[in-house]
C-alpha positions in Angstrom: 63.5 120.5 160.1 63.2 119.6 163.8 61.2 117.1 165.8 58.9 118.3 168.4 55.9 116.8 170.3 52.7 117.0 168.3 50.7 119.9 169.8 47.2 119.2 170.9 46.0 122.1 168.8 47.8 120.9 165.7 44.9 121.5 163.2 44.2 125.0 164.5 47.9 125.8 164.2 48.1 124.5 160.7 45.0 126.4 159.7 46.3 129.7 161.2 49.6 129.1 159.3 48.1 128.4 155.9 45.7 131.3 156.4 48.7 133.6 157.0 51.0 132.3 154.3 48.5 131.4 151.6 49.5 134.2 149.2 53.2 133.5 149.5 52.6 129.7 149.3 50.5 130.0 146.2 53.1 132.3 144.5 56.0 130.1 145.5 54.8 126.5 144.9 51.8 126.5 142.5 53.7 127.6 139.4 56.7 125.3 139.9 54.8 122.3 141.1 52.2 122.3 138.3 54.0 119.9 136.0 54.3 117.2 138.6 50.8 117.5 139.9 49.3 117.6 136.4 51.4 114.6 135.4 49.8 112.4 138.1 46.4 114.0 137.6 46.6 112.8 134.0 47.1 109.2 135.2 43.9 109.5 137.2 41.9 111.0 134.4 43.1 108.3 132.0 41.6 105.7 134.3 38.2 107.4 134.6 35.7 105.8 132.3 33.1 108.2 130.8 29.5 107.1 130.9 27.9 105.8 127.7 24.6 107.4 128.8 24.6 111.1 127.7 21.9 111.8 130.3 23.7 110.3 133.2 24.7 112.4 136.2 28.3 113.8 136.4 30.8 111.6 138.2 31.6 112.8 141.7 35.1 113.5 142.8 36.5 114.5 146.2 39.6 116.7 146.4 41.4 116.9 149.8 43.6 119.9 150.0 42.4 122.0 147.1 44.3 125.2 148.1 43.2 128.1 145.9 41.8 125.8 143.2 44.6 126.3 140.6 45.5 124.4 138.6 44.2 121.1 139.7 40.6 121.9 140.6 40.1 123.9 137.5 41.8 121.2 135.4 39.4 118.6 136.7 36.3 120.8 136.1 37.5 121.6 132.5 38.2 118.0 131.6 35.6 117.2 128.9 35.1 113.5 129.4 33.8 112.4 131.8 31.9 115.4 133.2 32.8 115.7 136.9 31.2 117.3 139.9 33.8 118.2 142.6 33.7 118.5 146.3 36.9 120.3 147.2 38.1 120.7 150.8 40.8 122.7 152.4 41.8 123.3 156.1 42.5 127.0 155.3 39.6 129.4 155.2 41.8 131.8 153.2 42.5 129.2 150.6 38.8 128.4 150.3 38.0 132.1 149.8 40.6 132.3 147.1 39.3 129.1 145.4 35.8 130.6 145.5 37.1 133.7 143.8 39.1 131.7 141.2 36.3 129.2 140.4 33.1 131.3 140.9 31.6 130.3 137.6 31.8 126.5 138.4 30.3 127.0 141.8 27.5 129.1 140.3 26.9 126.3 137.8 26.5 123.8 140.7 29.5 121.8 139.6 31.7 122.6 142.6 31.1 122.5 146.4 33.9 124.1 148.5 34.2 122.8 152.1 36.5 124.3 154.7 37.7 122.2 157.6 39.7 119.2 158.8 39.6 116.5 156.2 39.4 113.8 158.9 36.1 115.4 160.1 34.4 115.1 156.7 31.5 112.7 156.4 29.8 111.3 153.3 27.6 108.3 152.6 29.3 105.1 151.4 30.0 104.9 147.6 29.5 108.6 147.1 32.6 109.2 144.9 34.1 107.9 141.7 37.5 109.2 142.7 39.3 110.9 145.6 42.6 112.8 145.3 44.8 114.4 147.9 47.9 116.3 146.8 50.3 117.5 149.5 47.5 117.3 152.1 47.5 113.9 153.9 51.2 114.6 154.8 49.9 117.2 157.3 48.0 114.7 159.3 49.8 112.9 162.1 50.7 109.5 160.7 48.6 107.9 163.5 45.5 109.5 161.8 46.4 108.6 158.3 45.1 104.9 158.3 41.8 106.2 159.7 41.5 108.7 156.8 42.3 105.9 154.3 39.6 103.8 155.8 37.1 106.6 155.4 38.2 107.3 151.8 37.7 103.6 151.0 34.2 103.8 152.4 33.4 107.0 150.5 34.5 105.4 147.1 32.2 103.3 145.0 33.6 99.8 144.2 36.2 100.2 141.5 36.7 103.9 142.5 40.1 105.5 142.2 42.4 107.1 144.9 45.4 109.3 144.0 47.7 110.8 146.6 51.2 111.5 147.6 52.9 110.6 150.9 56.2 111.5 152.5 58.9 109.2 151.3 60.6 109.7 154.7 59.6 107.7 157.7 59.0 110.4 160.3 56.5 110.7 163.2 56.8 114.5 163.1 58.8 117.1 161.2 58.4 120.7 162.1 59.7 124.0 160.6 59.0 127.1 162.7 59.3 129.7 159.9 58.6 127.8 156.7 59.2 129.9 153.5 61.1 132.3 155.8 57.8 133.6 157.2 57.3 134.4 160.9 53.8 132.9 160.8 54.8 129.9 158.7 54.9 127.2 161.4 54.5 123.9 159.6 54.1 120.2 160.4 54.5 117.0 158.3 54.3 113.3 159.1 54.6 110.0 157.2 55.3 106.3 157.1 57.9 106.3 154.4 57.6 104.6 151.0 56.8 101.0 152.0 54.8 102.0 155.0 52.6 104.4 153.0 52.0 101.9 150.2 51.3 99.2 152.7 48.8 101.4 154.4 46.9 102.0 151.2 46.8 98.3 150.5 45.7 97.4 154.0 42.8 99.9 153.6 41.5 97.6 150.7 43.0 99.2 147.6 44.8 97.6 144.6 47.9 99.6 143.7 48.0 100.7 140.1 50.9 103.1 140.2 53.6 103.8 142.8 56.5 106.1 142.0 58.9 108.1 144.1 59.5 111.6 142.7 61.7 114.4 143.9 59.7 117.6 144.5 60.8 121.1 143.7 61.6 121.7 147.4 64.1 118.8 147.4 61.8 116.4 149.2 60.9 113.0 148.0 57.3 111.8 147.9 55.7 108.5 146.9 52.8 109.0 144.5 50.1 106.3 144.6 47.3 105.6 142.3 45.0 102.9 143.6 41.6 101.3 142.9 39.1 100.2 145.5 38.6 96.5 145.1 35.2 95.4 143.8 33.3 93.2 146.2 33.4 89.5 145.3 30.0 87.9 145.0 29.9 84.4 146.4 28.1 81.8 144.3 26.6 78.7 145.8 
C-alpha cells in the first residue's frame, strides 16, 4: 500500500473501480467475510426492540455500502422481529444493479429502496431511522470527511437509535493500491483515524459506545468495530 495525494476526483475513481471489479470483489470477499459481518450484525439485531403494536410501521434502517446485497441486506430483510424497511446505498452502480437482481422480491414488496451515489451526499429528515450500519464503506471516505458523515448519521437517527460500523485500525490519511485484487482497473483508496481516533469520533458525534472490538479481517487488516447508541435528549425540569 502506498501513500499518494488524495485526487480531486476520488469518488468518481472509486465508483469506476468498484463498477469494474464488482464481480471479482463479490466472489473473493463476500463468502469469506460473511461470518465476521454476520457476527456484528447479530449484535445490532439483538439491540433492536420489536414494537408491541402489531399494526405499527416497519422500523427503518439505513445501510451504507450494501454491495450486491448479500448476505447482509438479505439477512436484515429476512429477520422476523422486528420487521424492517431498508434504504440501502452504494457508490457503485454495478453493485446496485446486482443488488436489485438479488433482492427483486423485497424491492417489489416495497420493503427495500436502493440508492446509488456518494453516501456523504445523501439527505434524510431528522430521526428517520432506527438504525444505520456501514460495513467496509466509511473507510473509503477521506478521514477529513468522516466526522461530517457521523454528524449526518446522528441527525438521521431517532433518539436511542443504533449505529454499527467498522473503521480502519490504522491511523492513515491515505492508503492506495493501484491494482487491488491484482486487477488492472482495481485502483483503491482507504483512510482512517485509527482505533482511538475512530472511537473518539463516534463519541464526539453524540453516541454512547456499546461495543468496541478490534478484529483481524480475512485480508490481514485490522478494523475496529463499533456499535453505538444515539443519546436520548435530556428533558430539563424546572
